[in-house]
N, C-alpha and C positions, 0 to 999 in steps of 0.2 A: 587334546584336552584331556585332562584327567579329571576322574570322581574322585572327591575326597569320602572316606566312610570314617564315621566312628563306630567304635566298637560298641556292641553290645556288653553285657556284663558277665558275658564267657569268658572264661579263666583261657581260654586261645584266645581271646580277639581283645586282652586285656592292655596288651605291652605299648598300644598306643595306634595314630592313624593308619591306617592302609590308601594307597595311591596306586592306584592302577591305571593305567589306558582302557578305554574301550575296548573289547574282545582281545584284552590283554588275558594271564593264566595265571595262576598261582599254586604253589608247590610247598607243601608244610611237611615238618616233621618232628616227633617230639617222643619221648621215653615213653613207655607208656606198658599195662598187661594186657596179656593174650587174653583170650575168653577164658580160659584154662587156668586165669591164678598166677601165671608165668609173669615175672617182671625182672627189673635189672639187676637185683640182690636176690632174685630166686627163681631162677632159672633151670632148677631139675637136680643139681647137686649142694654141694655147703649153701647154706643162707649167710648172706656176711653179716647180716644182722645179730643171727642167733650166736655167730662166733665174734663179734664185738660184744654184746652181753656176758658171754661164757666168761673171758678173758678179763671184761670190766669188773664182774664179780669176782674171780680169783684175787684181783688187786686189791678189792675192797676185803675181802677173807684174810687178805695177807696185812690188812691195816696199812695200803699205801694209799689207798682213798678212804672217806668215811662212807658210812651207809647213806649219810644223805647227799653226797656227790653225784654216789652210783644212781640215787634214785633221779637227780635232777639232772644229769643226763638221757637225754632223749632225741630221737629221728622223727621229729612230725614230716611226715613227705605224703604226699597224696599223688598218684598216677593217674591223669586221664583217663578215661575208656576211650571209647571208640565213637560212642554217643556225645559223650561230652567235650570231645577235640572237635566234632562237627558240628555241631548243634547250631555255632552262630552262622551255619550254611545251609540247614535243613529249617532255621526257626519262621516260619513265613509270616513273623512281625518282627523278623528281627533287621539292624540295618543293613547289613552284606547281602540278605536274602532282595530286601527293597530296591537295593541298589544295582539288582541285577547278575551277580554273583552265584552259582551253582555248583552244586559239589558234583564232580564228574567219576572219582575213582576213592576208594580208599582202601589200604591194605595194612595188612601190621606185618611185620619181617622179624625174624631172630636172625642176630649179628652176630656171629661166636666171637668170644674174648680171642685176641690176634694172641698172648699170651698163653692161653691154655692149649691153640692150636700149635703157636710154637715148640710148648710141652710135649706134645703128640711126638713133633721132628727129633727133637733134642734128647728128650727123656732125662736131663737135668733139674731136678727135684728144686733143688737152694737155687741156681739161674731163675728155675717159674717163677719162685716166689720174691725176690728180689725185684723184679722187673715186673710184677704182678701189682705189686705194695703200691705204689703209685697212682694208679688207677683210680684207686679210690680214698686212697689217703688224702690227697687233695681237697677231696668233696666232702672229707669227714671230719678231719682235725680239730675243725674250731667247734664243732659238737661236744669235743672231749674236754677241751681246754675249758670250754665256757659253763662245763657241768663240773669242774674244783671251784674249790673254794676260794673269792676271789682275793682273801686277806692272803695267801700261799704266795709266796716271792716267784717271778715269770721262772726261774732256773727251774725251780718245783712242778711247774705247771709242762716244761717242755721235758724235763727227766720222767714224770710220767707217762705222758702222752706218747714219748719215743720208746717207753717200756712195754705200752701196751701193742704199737706195730710191732716191735721185735717180738713180742708173744705170737704176734699173726703172722709172721713170717717166718717164726720156726713153727707153728703149726700145719703152715702151707706147705712147706718145706718134707714135712716129716706124710702129710698125707693129702699130696697134690691133686689125687682125682676128685673130680667134682666142683672145682675150686675157679673161680675164674668171672669175669665180669663181661658175660654176654649180656648183648643189647638186645632189648624190644622195642622197635618201634612202630609207631604210626605212621605212615605216607597218606597221607592226601593231595589230590590235586580240583582246584574249581576253576571256573572259567565263567 
């Protein structure tokens, strides 16, 4: 027999119902900041968002995008802290705690960017830049496209966004040190 639990209002439990058999365990992982303020795009080297802003500003200065488009483009993000992530399992008034689920262990881990690690082996900066780009383009491309004026033709949108990423690749190829998508994760288990 399984116990169906309605999540509390906490972000880490807002994705749906949790179903566990009695005495079963659960393990979760999520991108998060470390206690030293390191997070996915800020792991001790170049900060991805700073580089994006620099290039986007350069495109505005060249007249390729307007100042309004520059200002309309933003990355609202919130990385949950360990405390926020584990709150549903430690909140004595919450439904998970009431159902008997208890936090067993929590840890943060730094997982090195595989492209940056490969670069240390092969040393080819251009190869690194081209292999590294897709890891964050897929997560950020729509942010730039949405920031552009809707009246622009779609081909223009695509061209501007492509130019942004081509500039990023060039910057990464010219100075690959400190670039990469090192992951910071919270790992937790509960029973």
